[in-house]
PDB file of N, CA, C and O in Angstrom:
ATOM      1  N   UNK A   1     -20.443  48.676 -63.427  1.00  0.00           N
ATOM      2  CA  UNK A   1     -19.287  48.550 -62.559  1.00  0.00           C
ATOM      3  C   UNK A   1     -18.009  48.674 -63.363  1.00  0.00           C
ATOM      4  O   UNK A   1     -18.051  48.670 -64.593  1.00  0.00           O
ATOM      5  N   UNK A   2     -16.878  48.783 -62.690  1.00  0.00           N
ATOM      6  CA  UNK A   2     -15.662  48.914 -63.493  1.00  0.00           C
ATOM      7  C   UNK A   2     -15.139  47.527 -63.800  1.00  0.00           C
ATOM      8  O   UNK A   2     -15.085  46.657 -62.931  1.00  0.00           O
ATOM      9  N   UNK A   3     -14.761  47.340 -65.027  1.00  0.00           N
ATOM     10  CA  UNK A   3     -14.424  46.021 -65.530  1.00  0.00           C
ATOM     11  C   UNK A   3     -12.976  46.015 -65.984  1.00  0.00           C
ATOM     12  O   UNK A   3     -12.438  47.048 -66.383  1.00  0.00           O
ATOM     13  N   UNK A   4     -12.351  44.859 -65.922  1.00  0.00           N
ATOM     14  CA  UNK A   4     -10.989  44.719 -66.444  1.00  0.00           C
ATOM     15  C   UNK A   4     -11.055  44.140 -67.849  1.00  0.00           C
ATOM     16  O   UNK A   4     -10.154  43.417 -68.275  1.00  0.00           O
ATOM     17  N   UNK A   5     -12.132  44.464 -68.567  1.00  0.00           N
ATOM     18  CA  UNK A   5     -12.384  43.851 -69.878  1.00  0.00           C
ATOM     19  C   UNK A   5     -11.206  44.044 -70.827  1.00  0.00           C
ATOM     20  O   UNK A   5     -10.916  43.166 -71.639  1.00  0.00           O
ATOM     21  N   UNK A   6     -10.522  45.192 -70.732  1.00  0.00           N
ATOM     22  CA  UNK A   6      -9.386  45.444 -71.619  1.00  0.00           C
ATOM     23  C   UNK A   6      -8.186  44.562 -71.276  1.00  0.00           C
ATOM     24  O   UNK A   6      -7.272  44.413 -72.087  1.00  0.00           O
ATOM     25  N   UNK A   7      -8.187  43.981 -70.081  1.00  0.00           N
ATOM     26  CA  UNK A   7      -7.114  43.060 -69.691  1.00  0.00           C
ATOM     27  C   UNK A   7      -7.534  41.615 -69.963  1.00  0.00           C
ATOM     28  O   UNK A   7      -6.806  40.681 -69.627  1.00  0.00           O
ATOM     29  N   UNK A   8      -8.703  41.434 -70.570  1.00  0.00           N
ATOM     30  CA  UNK A   8      -9.173  40.080 -70.865  1.00  0.00           C
ATOM     31  C   UNK A   8      -9.821  39.403 -69.673  1.00  0.00           C
ATOM     32  O   UNK A   8      -9.967  38.180 -69.655  1.00  0.00           O
ATOM     33  N   UNK A   9     -10.215  40.192 -68.670  1.00  0.00           N
ATOM     34  CA  UNK A   9     -10.922  39.652 -67.501  1.00  0.00           C
ATOM     35  C   UNK A   9     -12.369  40.128 -67.610  1.00  0.00           C
ATOM     36  O   UNK A   9     -12.628  41.322 -67.759  1.00  0.00           O
ATOM     37  N   UNK A  10     -13.297  39.195 -67.535  1.00  0.00           N
ATOM     38  CA  UNK A  10     -14.693  39.527 -67.749  1.00  0.00           C
ATOM     39  C   UNK A  10     -15.516  39.260 -66.500  1.00  0.00           C
ATOM     40  O   UNK A  10     -15.140  38.461 -65.643  1.00  0.00           O
ATOM     41  N   UNK A  11     -16.645  39.945 -66.419  1.00  0.00           N
ATOM     42  CA  UNK A  11     -17.603  39.735 -65.342  1.00  0.00           C
ATOM     43  C   UNK A  11     -17.900  38.248 -65.195  1.00  0.00           C
ATOM     44  O   UNK A  11     -18.184  37.577 -66.187  1.00  0.00           O
ATOM     45  N   UNK A  12     -17.838  37.723 -63.975  1.00  0.00           N
ATOM     46  CA  UNK A  12     -18.168  36.322 -63.755  1.00  0.00           C
ATOM     47  C   UNK A  12     -16.972  35.393 -63.869  1.00  0.00           C
ATOM     48  O   UNK A  12     -17.079  34.210 -63.544  1.00  0.00           O
ATOM     49  N   UNK A  13     -15.832  35.906 -64.327  1.00  0.00           N
ATOM     50  CA  UNK A  13     -14.626  35.075 -64.369  1.00  0.00           C
ATOM     51  C   UNK A  13     -14.160  34.773 -62.949  1.00  0.00           C
ATOM     52  O   UNK A  13     -14.405  35.545 -62.022  1.00  0.00           O
ATOM     53  N   UNK A  14     -13.497  33.656 -62.797  1.00  0.00           N
ATOM     54  CA  UNK A  14     -12.860  33.303 -61.533  1.00  0.00           C
ATOM     55  C   UNK A  14     -11.394  33.697 -61.658  1.00  0.00           C
ATOM     56  O   UNK A  14     -10.691  33.210 -62.543  1.00  0.00           O
ATOM     57  N   UNK A  15     -10.932  34.577 -60.775  1.00  0.00           N
ATOM     58  CA  UNK A  15      -9.543  35.024 -60.838  1.00  0.00           C
ATOM     59  C   UNK A  15      -8.650  34.131 -60.003  1.00  0.00           C
ATOM     60  O   UNK A  15      -9.034  33.680 -58.924  1.00  0.00           O
ATOM     61  N   UNK A  16      -7.468  33.885 -60.506  1.00  0.00           N
ATOM     62  CA  UNK A  16      -6.454  33.145 -59.760  1.00  0.00           C
ATOM     63  C   UNK A  16      -5.521  34.184 -59.146  1.00  0.00           C
ATOM     64  O   UNK A  16      -4.837  34.921 -59.857  1.00  0.00           O
ATOM     65  N   UNK A  17      -5.503  34.232 -57.825  1.00  0.00           N
ATOM     66  CA  UNK A  17      -4.703  35.237 -57.121  1.00  0.00           C
ATOM     67  C   UNK A  17      -3.622  34.531 -56.309  1.00  0.00           C
ATOM     68  O   UNK A  17      -3.914  33.662 -55.487  1.00  0.00           O
ATOM     69  N   UNK A  18      -2.382  34.912 -56.549  1.00  0.00           N
ATOM     70  CA  UNK A  18      -1.253  34.334 -55.836  1.00  0.00           C
ATOM     71  C   UNK A  18      -0.833  35.309 -54.746  1.00  0.00           C
ATOM     72  O   UNK A  18      -0.426  36.434 -55.035  1.00  0.00           O
ATOM     73  N   UNK A  19      -0.932  34.876 -53.493  1.00  0.00           N
ATOM     74  CA  UNK A  19      -0.620  35.767 -52.392  1.00  0.00           C
ATOM     75  C   UNK A  19       0.862  35.736 -52.025  1.00  0.00           C
ATOM     76  O   UNK A  19       1.312  36.525 -51.194  1.00  0.00           O
ATOM     77  N   UNK A  20       1.617  34.834 -52.636  1.00  0.00           N
ATOM     78  CA  UNK A  20       3.029  34.680 -52.254  1.00  0.00           C
ATOM     79  C   UNK A  20       3.947  35.783 -52.785  1.00  0.00           C
ATOM     80  O   UNK A  20       4.718  36.345 -52.007  1.00  0.00           O
ATOM     81  N   UNK A  21       3.896  36.116 -54.082  1.00  0.00           N
ATOM     82  CA  UNK A  21       4.918  37.040 -54.573  1.00  0.00           C
ATOM     83  C   UNK A  21       4.657  38.479 -54.136  1.00  0.00           C
ATOM     84  O   UNK A  21       3.520  38.861 -53.859  1.00  0.00           O
ATOM     85  N   UNK A  22       5.712  39.259 -54.078  1.00  0.00           N
ATOM     86  CA  UNK A  22       5.559  40.699 -53.876  1.00  0.00           C
ATOM     87  C   UNK A  22       5.153  41.294 -55.216  1.00  0.00           C
ATOM     88  O   UNK A  22       5.774  41.009 -56.240  1.00  0.00           O
ATOM     89  N   UNK A  23       4.123  42.112 -55.211  1.00  0.00           N
ATOM     90  CA  UNK A  23       3.635  42.689 -56.465  1.00  0.00           C
ATOM     91  C   UNK A  23       4.674  43.629 -57.065  1.00  0.00           C
ATOM     92  O   UNK A  23       5.271  44.451 -56.369  1.00  0.00           O
ATOM     93  N   UNK A  24       4.874  43.487 -58.359  1.00  0.00           N
ATOM     94  CA  UNK A  24       5.792  44.362 -59.089  1.00  0.00           C
ATOM     95  C   UNK A  24       4.953  45.392 -59.866  1.00  0.00           C
ATOM     96  O   UNK A  24       3.778  45.162 -60.151  1.00  0.00           O
ATOM     97  N   UNK A  25       5.568  46.504 -60.194  1.00  0.00           N
ATOM     98  CA  UNK A  25       4.905  47.502 -61.030  1.00  0.00           C
ATOM     99  C   UNK A  25       4.522  46.833 -62.353  1.00  0.00           C
ATOM    100  O   UNK A  25       5.335  46.145 -62.970  1.00  0.00           O
ATOM    101  N   UNK A  26       3.287  47.042 -62.773  1.00  0.00           N
ATOM    102  CA  UNK A  26       2.813  46.429 -64.015  1.00  0.00           C
ATOM    103  C   UNK A  26       2.023  45.151 -63.792  1.00  0.00           C
ATOM    104  O   UNK A  26       1.374  44.657 -64.715  1.00  0.00           O
ATOM    105  N   UNK A  27       2.068  44.602 -62.566  1.00  0.00           N
ATOM    106  CA  UNK A  27       1.258  43.422 -62.253  1.00  0.00           C
ATOM    107  C   UNK A  27      -0.208  43.824 -62.106  1.00  0.00           C
ATOM    108  O   UNK A  27      -0.516  44.928 -61.656  1.00  0.00           O
ATOM    109  N   UNK A  28      -1.104  42.923 -62.488  1.00  0.00           N
ATOM    110  CA  UNK A  28      -2.516  43.093 -62.147  1.00  0.00           C
ATOM    111  C   UNK A  28      -2.670  42.560 -60.731  1.00  0.00           C
ATOM    112  O   UNK A  28      -2.300  41.421 -60.446  1.00  0.00           O
ATOM    113  N   UNK A  29      -3.214  43.382 -59.848  1.00  0.00           N
ATOM    114  CA  UNK A  29      -3.295  43.006 -58.442  1.00  0.00           C
ATOM    115  C   UNK A  29      -4.733  43.054 -57.940  1.00  0.00           C
ATOM    116  O   UNK A  29      -5.580  43.781 -58.459  1.00  0.00           O
ATOM    117  N   UNK A  30      -4.974  42.240 -56.897  1.00  0.00           N
ATOM    118  CA  UNK A  30      -6.198  42.353 -56.120  1.00  0.00           C
ATOM    119  C   UNK A  30      -5.826  43.208 -54.921  1.00  0.00           C
ATOM    120  O   UNK A  30      -5.020  42.804 -54.083  1.00  0.00           O
ATOM    121  N   UNK A  31      -6.418  44.389 -54.846  1.00  0.00           N
ATOM    122  CA  UNK A  31      -6.074  45.318 -53.774  1.00  0.00           C
ATOM    123  C   UNK A  31      -7.315  45.648 -52.958  1.00  0.00           C
ATOM    124  O   UNK A  31      -8.443  45.587 -53.446  1.00  0.00           O
ATOM    125  N   UNK A  32      -7.070  45.999 -51.700  1.00  0.00           N
ATOM    126  CA  UNK A  32      -8.137  46.463 -50.822  1.00  0.00           C
ATOM    127  C   UNK A  32      -7.887  47.952 -50.614  1.00  0.00           C
ATOM    128  O   UNK A  32      -6.871  48.350 -50.046  1.00  0.00           O
ATOM    129  N   UNK A  33      -8.829  48.768 -51.082  1.00  0.00           N
ATOM    130  CA  UNK A  33      -8.693  50.216 -50.964  1.00  0.00           C
ATOM    131  C   UNK A  33      -9.884  50.751 -50.181  1.00  0.00           C
ATOM    132  O   UNK A  33     -11.027  50.668 -50.630  1.00  0.00           O
ATOM    133  N   UNK A  34      -9.600  51.298 -49.009  1.00  0.00           N
ATOM    134  CA  UNK A  34     -10.656  51.822 -48.138  1.00  0.00           C
ATOM    135  C   UNK A  34     -11.782  50.804 -47.936  1.00  0.00           C
ATOM    136  O   UNK A  34     -12.965  51.141 -47.988  1.00  0.00           O
ATOM    137  N   UNK A  35     -11.381  49.550 -47.704  1.00  0.00           N
ATOM    138  CA  UNK A  35     -12.365  48.523 -47.374  1.00  0.00           C
ATOM    139  C   UNK A  35     -13.050  47.874 -48.553  1.00  0.00           C
ATOM    140  O   UNK A  35     -13.920  47.023 -48.362  1.00  0.00           O
ATOM    141  N   UNK A  36     -12.685  48.250 -49.776  1.00  0.00           N
ATOM    142  CA  UNK A  36     -13.304  47.633 -50.954  1.00  0.00           C
ATOM    143  C   UNK A  36     -12.260  46.971 -51.829  1.00  0.00           C
ATOM    144  O   UNK A  36     -11.187  47.524 -52.070  1.00  0.00           O
ATOM    145  N   UNK A  37     -12.593  45.763 -52.307  1.00  0.00           N
ATOM    146  CA  UNK A  37     -11.679  45.073 -53.216  1.00  0.00           C
ATOM    147  C   UNK A  37     -11.748  45.688 -54.604  1.00  0.00           C
ATOM    148  O   UNK A  37     -12.817  46.086 -55.065  1.00  0.00           O
ATOM    149  N   UNK A  38     -10.603  45.762 -55.262  1.00  0.00           N
ATOM    150  CA  UNK A  38     -10.561  46.237 -56.633  1.00  0.00           C
ATOM    151  C   UNK A  38      -9.448  45.492 -57.358  1.00  0.00           C
ATOM    152  O   UNK A  38      -8.435  45.133 -56.757  1.00  0.00           O
ATOM    153  N   UNK A  39      -9.643  45.264 -58.645  1.00  0.00           N
ATOM    154  CA  UNK A  39      -8.625  44.612 -59.467  1.00  0.00           C
ATOM    155  C   UNK A  39      -8.104  45.647 -60.450  1.00  0.00           C
ATOM    156  O   UNK A  39      -8.839  46.126 -61.313  1.00  0.00           O
ATOM    157  N   UNK A  40      -6.832  45.986 -60.310  1.00  0.00           N
ATOM    158  CA  UNK A  40      -6.235  47.017 -61.155  1.00  0.00           C
ATOM    159  C   UNK A  40      -4.778  46.663 -61.419  1.00  0.00           C
ATOM    160  O   UNK A  40      -4.212  45.778 -60.777  1.00  0.00           O
ATOM    161  N   UNK A  41      -4.183  47.367 -62.374  1.00  0.00           N
ATOM    162  CA  UNK A  41      -2.743  47.240 -62.604  1.00  0.00           C
ATOM    163  C   UNK A  41      -2.022  48.152 -61.625  1.00  0.00           C
ATOM    164  O   UNK A  41      -2.382  49.317 -61.459  1.00  0.00           O
ATOM    165  N   UNK A  42      -0.997  47.606 -60.978  1.00  0.00           N
ATOM    166  CA  UNK A  42      -0.224  48.384 -60.013  1.00  0.00           C
ATOM    167  C   UNK A  42       0.745  49.294 -60.748  1.00  0.00           C
ATOM    168  O   UNK A  42       1.533  48.843 -61.579  1.00  0.00           O
ATOM    169  N   UNK A  43       0.679  50.569 -60.434  1.00  0.00           N
ATOM    170  CA  UNK A  43       1.592  51.544 -61.016  1.00  0.00           C
ATOM    171  C   UNK A  43       2.260  52.334 -59.920  1.00  0.00           C
ATOM    172  O   UNK A  43       2.111  52.025 -58.738  1.00  0.00           O
ATOM    173  N   UNK A  44       2.995  53.351 -60.309  1.00  0.00           N
ATOM    174  CA  UNK A  44       3.739  54.110 -59.324  1.00  0.00           C
ATOM    175  C   UNK A  44       3.929  55.520 -59.860  1.00  0.00           C
ATOM    176  O   UNK A  44       4.268  55.719 -61.026  1.00  0.00           O
ATOM    177  N   UNK A  45       3.708  56.482 -58.996  1.00  0.00           N
ATOM    178  CA  UNK A  45       3.983  57.873 -59.353  1.00  0.00           C
ATOM    179  C   UNK A  45       5.083  58.361 -58.422  1.00  0.00           C
ATOM    180  O   UNK A  45       5.551  57.616 -57.561  1.00  0.00           O
ATOM    181  N   UNK A  46       5.491  59.600 -58.593  1.00  0.00           N
ATOM    182  CA  UNK A  46       6.508  60.161 -57.687  1.00  0.00           C
ATOM    183  C   UNK A  46       6.024  60.139 -56.242  1.00  0.00           C
ATOM    184  O   UNK A  46       6.824  60.047 -55.311  1.00  0.00           O
ATOM    185  N   UNK A  47       4.714  60.224 -56.065  1.00  0.00           N
ATOM    186  CA  UNK A  47       4.145  60.333 -54.724  1.00  0.00           C
ATOM    187  C   UNK A  47       3.872  58.983 -54.070  1.00  0.00           C
ATOM    188  O   UNK A  47       3.630  58.916 -52.865  1.00  0.00           O
ATOM    189  N   UNK A  48       3.909  57.907 -54.857  1.00  0.00           N
ATOM    190  CA  UNK A  48       3.632  56.598 -54.275  1.00  0.00           C
ATOM    191  C   UNK A  48       2.870  55.708 -55.231  1.00  0.00           C
ATOM    192  O   UNK A  48       2.859  55.940 -56.440  1.00  0.00           O
ATOM    193  N   UNK A  49       2.225  54.675 -54.677  1.00  0.00           N
ATOM    194  CA  UNK A  49       1.538  53.716 -55.543  1.00  0.00           C
ATOM    195  C   UNK A  49       0.311  54.319 -56.205  1.00  0.00           C
ATOM    196  O   UNK A  49      -0.316  55.240 -55.682  1.00  0.00           O
ATOM    197  N   UNK A  50      -0.013  53.773 -57.372  1.00  0.00           N
ATOM    198  CA  UNK A  50      -1.250  54.162 -58.051  1.00  0.00           C
ATOM    199  C   UNK A  50      -1.871  52.900 -58.630  1.00  0.00           C
ATOM    200  O   UNK A  50      -1.185  51.912 -58.891  1.00  0.00           O
ATOM    201  N   UNK A  51      -3.171  52.955 -58.824  1.00  0.00           N
ATOM    202  CA  UNK A  51      -3.906  51.829 -59.401  1.00  0.00           C
ATOM    203  C   UNK A  51      -4.435  52.274 -60.753  1.00  0.00           C
ATOM    204  O   UNK A  51      -5.133  53.281 -60.870  1.00  0.00           O
ATOM    205  N   UNK A  52      -4.083  51.495 -61.775  1.00  0.00           N
ATOM    206  CA  UNK A  52      -4.418  51.866 -63.145  1.00  0.00           C
ATOM    207  C   UNK A  52      -5.480  50.911 -63.675  1.00  0.00           C
ATOM    208  O   UNK A  52      -5.240  49.707 -63.764  1.00  0.00           O
ATOM    209  N   UNK A  53      -6.655  51.436 -64.030  1.00  0.00           N
ATOM    210  CA  UNK A  53      -7.696  50.554 -64.576  1.00  0.00           C
ATOM    211  C   UNK A  53      -7.339  50.124 -65.992  1.00  0.00           C
ATOM    212  O   UNK A  53      -6.685  50.869 -66.723  1.00  0.00           O
ATOM    213  N   UNK A  54      -7.765  48.928 -66.381  1.00  0.00           N
ATOM    214  CA  UNK A  54      -7.525  48.462 -67.750  1.00  0.00           C
ATOM    215  C   UNK A  54      -8.358  49.285 -68.726  1.00  0.00           C
ATOM    216  O   UNK A  54      -7.931  49.561 -69.847  1.00  0.00           O
ATOM    217  N   UNK A  55      -9.547  49.671 -68.286  1.00  0.00           N
ATOM    218  CA  UNK A  55     -10.448  50.436 -69.138  1.00  0.00           C
ATOM    219  C   UNK A  55     -10.025  51.905 -69.150  1.00  0.00           C
ATOM    220  O   UNK A  55     -10.001  52.564 -68.110  1.00  0.00           O
ATOM    221  N   UNK A  56      -9.694  52.402 -70.330  1.00  0.00           N
ATOM    222  CA  UNK A  56      -9.176  53.768 -70.477  1.00  0.00           C
ATOM    223  C   UNK A  56     -10.188  54.830 -70.020  1.00  0.00           C
ATOM    224  O   UNK A  56      -9.811  55.973 -69.761  1.00  0.00           O
ATOM    225  N   UNK A  57     -11.464  54.456 -69.921  1.00  0.00           N
ATOM    226  CA  UNK A  57     -12.501  55.425 -69.562  1.00  0.00           C
ATOM    227  C   UNK A  57     -12.587  55.655 -68.058  1.00  0.00           C
ATOM    228  O   UNK A  57     -13.323  56.532 -67.605  1.00  0.00           O
ATOM    229  N   UNK A  58     -11.836  54.871 -67.279  1.00  0.00           N
ATOM    230  CA  UNK A  58     -11.848  55.036 -65.833  1.00  0.00           C
ATOM    231  C   UNK A  58     -10.587  55.765 -65.387  1.00  0.00           C
ATOM    232  O   UNK A  58      -9.529  55.602 -65.995  1.00  0.00           O
ATOM    233  N   UNK A  59     -10.692  56.569 -64.329  1.00  0.00           N
ATOM    234  CA  UNK A  59      -9.526  57.344 -63.899  1.00  0.00           C
ATOM    235  C   UNK A  59      -8.482  56.489 -63.190  1.00  0.00           C
ATOM    236  O   UNK A  59      -8.800  55.476 -62.568  1.00  0.00           O
ATOM    237  N   UNK A  60      -7.237  56.919 -63.300  1.00  0.00           N
ATOM    238  CA  UNK A  60      -6.160  56.327 -62.508  1.00  0.00           C
ATOM    239  C   UNK A  60      -6.369  56.766 -61.065  1.00  0.00           C
ATOM    240  O   UNK A  60      -6.714  57.920 -60.812  1.00  0.00           O
ATOM    241  N   UNK A  61      -6.164  55.852 -60.117  1.00  0.00           N
ATOM    242  CA  UNK A  61      -6.334  56.178 -58.699  1.00  0.00           C
ATOM    243  C   UNK A  61      -4.955  56.315 -58.060  1.00  0.00           C
ATOM    244  O   UNK A  61      -4.216  55.337 -57.944  1.00  0.00           O
ATOM    245  N   UNK A  62      -4.617  57.526 -57.650  1.00  0.00           N
ATOM    246  CA  UNK A  62      -3.385  57.712 -56.882  1.00  0.00           C
ATOM    247  C   UNK A  62      -3.731  57.517 -55.414  1.00  0.00           C
ATOM    248  O   UNK A  62      -4.659  58.135 -54.892  1.00  0.00           O
ATOM    249  N   UNK A  63      -2.969  56.647 -54.756  1.00  0.00           N
ATOM    250  CA  UNK A  63      -3.245  56.356 -53.347  1.00  0.00           C
ATOM    251  C   UNK A  63      -2.842  57.572 -52.517  1.00  0.00           C
ATOM    252  O   UNK A  63      -1.685  57.992 -52.534  1.00  0.00           O
ATOM    253  N   UNK A  64      -3.795  58.121 -51.802  1.00  0.00           N
ATOM    254  CA  UNK A  64      -3.554  59.307 -50.981  1.00  0.00           C
ATOM    255  C   UNK A  64      -3.105  58.894 -49.583  1.00  0.00           C
ATOM    256  O   UNK A  64      -3.446  57.815 -49.097  1.00  0.00           O
ATOM    257  N   UNK A  65      -2.343  59.762 -48.958  1.00  0.00           N
ATOM    258  CA  UNK A  65      -1.972  59.528 -47.561  1.00  0.00           C
ATOM    259  C   UNK A  65      -3.256  59.483 -46.739  1.00  0.00           C
ATOM    260  O   UNK A  65      -4.159  60.296 -46.937  1.00  0.00           O
ATOM    261  N   UNK A  66      -3.327  58.534 -45.824  1.00  0.00           N
ATOM    262  CA  UNK A  66      -4.527  58.424 -45.006  1.00  0.00           C
ATOM    263  C   UNK A  66      -5.543  57.427 -45.549  1.00  0.00           C
ATOM    264  O   UNK A  66      -6.460  57.030 -44.831  1.00  0.00           O
ATOM    265  N   UNK A  67      -5.391  57.015 -46.820  1.00  0.00           N
ATOM    266  CA  UNK A  67      -6.273  55.965 -47.336  1.00  0.00           C
ATOM    267  C   UNK A  67      -5.755  54.622 -46.844  1.00  0.00           C
ATOM    268  O   UNK A  67      -4.548  54.436 -46.691  1.00  0.00           O
ATOM    269  N   UNK A  68      -6.662  53.692 -46.598  1.00  0.00           N
ATOM    270  CA  UNK A  68      -6.182  52.351 -46.255  1.00  0.00           C
ATOM    271  C   UNK A  68      -6.023  51.580 -47.566  1.00  0.00           C
ATOM    272  O   UNK A  68      -6.962  51.461 -48.353  1.00  0.00           O
ATOM    273  N   UNK A  69      -4.824  51.065 -47.776  1.00  0.00           N
ATOM    274  CA  UNK A  69      -4.475  50.411 -49.038  1.00  0.00           C
ATOM    275  C   UNK A  69      -3.614  49.198 -48.756  1.00  0.00           C
ATOM    276  O   UNK A  69      -2.618  49.283 -48.037  1.00  0.00           O
ATOM    277  N   UNK A  70      -4.000  48.076 -49.322  1.00  0.00           N
ATOM    278  CA  UNK A  70      -3.237  46.848 -49.132  1.00  0.00           C
ATOM    279  C   UNK A  70      -3.351  45.999 -50.392  1.00  0.00           C
ATOM    280  O   UNK A  70      -4.446  45.794 -50.915  1.00  0.00           O
ATOM    281  N   UNK A  71      -2.218  45.510 -50.872  1.00  0.00           N
ATOM    282  CA  UNK A  71      -2.238  44.579 -51.998  1.00  0.00           C
ATOM    283  C   UNK A  71      -2.407  43.179 -51.422  1.00  0.00           C
ATOM    284  O   UNK A  71      -1.575  42.726 -50.635  1.00  0.00           O
ATOM    285  N   UNK A  72      -3.464  42.502 -51.803  1.00  0.00           N
ATOM    286  CA  UNK A  72      -3.749  41.159 -51.289  1.00  0.00           C
ATOM    287  C   UNK A  72      -3.035  40.077 -52.079  1.00  0.00           C
ATOM    288  O   UNK A  72      -2.694  39.025 -51.538  1.00  0.00           O
ATOM    289  N   UNK A  73      -2.814  40.334 -53.334  1.00  0.00           N
ATOM    290  CA  UNK A  73      -2.159  39.308 -54.136  1.00  0.00           C
ATOM    291  C   UNK A  73      -2.068  39.735 -55.583  1.00  0.00           C
ATOM    292  O   UNK A  73      -2.643  40.738 -56.006  1.00  0.00           O
ATOM    293  N   UNK A  74      -1.322  38.931 -56.330  1.00  0.00           N
ATOM    294  CA  UNK A  74      -1.117  39.180 -57.753  1.00  0.00           C
ATOM    295  C   UNK A  74      -2.065  38.272 -58.533  1.00  0.00           C
ATOM    296  O   UNK A  74      -2.125  37.066 -58.291  1.00  0.00           O
ATOM    297  N   UNK A  75      -2.799  38.862 -59.465  1.00  0.00           N
ATOM    298  CA  UNK A  75      -3.691  38.066 -60.314  1.00  0.00           C
ATOM    299  C   UNK A  75      -2.831  37.384 -61.373  1.00  0.00           C
ATOM    300  O   UNK A  75      -2.225  38.045 -62.216  1.00  0.00           O
ATOM    301  N   UNK A  76      -2.785  36.057 -61.318  1.00  0.00           N
ATOM    302  CA  UNK A  76      -1.916  35.310 -62.236  1.00  0.00           C
ATOM    303  C   UNK A  76      -2.693  34.655 -63.368  1.00  0.00           C
ATOM    304  O   UNK A  76      -2.102  34.125 -64.309  1.00  0.00           O
ATOM    305  N   UNK A  77      -4.017  34.692 -63.278  1.00  0.00           N
ATOM    306  CA  UNK A  77      -4.801  34.098 -64.347  1.00  0.00           C
ATOM    307  C   UNK A  77      -6.278  34.265 -64.078  1.00  0.00           C
ATOM    308  O   UNK A  77      -6.686  34.712 -63.006  1.00  0.00           O
ATOM    309  N   UNK A  78      -7.077  33.897 -65.071  1.00  0.00           N
ATOM    310  CA  UNK A  78      -8.521  33.903 -64.874  1.00  0.00           C
ATOM    311  C   UNK A  78      -9.110  32.713 -65.602  1.00  0.00           C
ATOM    312  O   UNK A  78      -8.565  32.236 -66.597  1.00  0.00           O
ATOM    313  N   UNK A  79     -10.229  32.248 -65.089  1.00  0.00           N
ATOM    314  CA  UNK A  79     -10.915  31.113 -65.711  1.00  0.00           C
ATOM    315  C   UNK A  79     -12.325  31.542 -66.044  1.00  0.00           C
ATOM    316  O   UNK A  79     -12.984  32.207 -65.244  1.00  0.00           O
ATOM    317  N   UNK A  80     -12.788  31.168 -67.213  1.00  0.00           N
ATOM    318  CA  UNK A  80     -14.157  31.485 -67.602  1.00  0.00           C
ATOM    319  C   UNK A  80     -15.061  30.376 -67.073  1.00  0.00           C
ATOM    320  O   UNK A  80     -14.796  29.189 -67.264  1.00  0.00           O
ATOM    321  N   UNK A  81     -16.138  30.793 -66.401  1.00  0.00           N
ATOM    322  CA  UNK A  81     -17.116  29.802 -65.952  1.00  0.00           C
ATOM    323  C   UNK A  81     -18.130  29.609 -67.069  1.00  0.00           C
ATOM    324  O   UNK A  81     -18.582  30.577 -67.681  1.00  0.00           O
ATOM    325  N   UNK A  82     -18.483  28.365 -67.329  1.00  0.00           N
ATOM    326  CA  UNK A  82     -19.427  28.090 -68.413  1.00  0.00           C
ATOM    327  C   UNK A  82     -20.872  27.976 -67.935  1.00  0.00           C
ATOM    328  O   UNK A  82     -21.799  27.956 -68.745  1.00  0.00           O
ATOM    329  N   UNK A  83     -21.061  27.903 -66.622  1.00  0.00           N
ATOM    330  CA  UNK A  83     -22.439  27.895 -66.097  1.00  0.00           C
ATOM    331  C   UNK A  83     -22.449  28.374 -64.663  1.00  0.00           C
ATOM    332  O   UNK A  83     -23.509  28.441 -64.042  1.00  0.00           O
TER     333      UNK A  83
END
């Protein structure tokens, strides 16, 4: 699966998501894209929003017209579970 390992977020971590602030460019966000949750860095191109994976081996996702896209919140932290 795609991991935010380069952002220091690991499989099994509990993410802290703040739904109050408006996401700024460069924030790590929890987004819903075409019905699936994804955690990516919010970016912006001339054409609109883009989602940038922390892992350089994954492609940048430019949000296309007609895709359903919603930012649910800003990831403000993560906690490692020990069991």
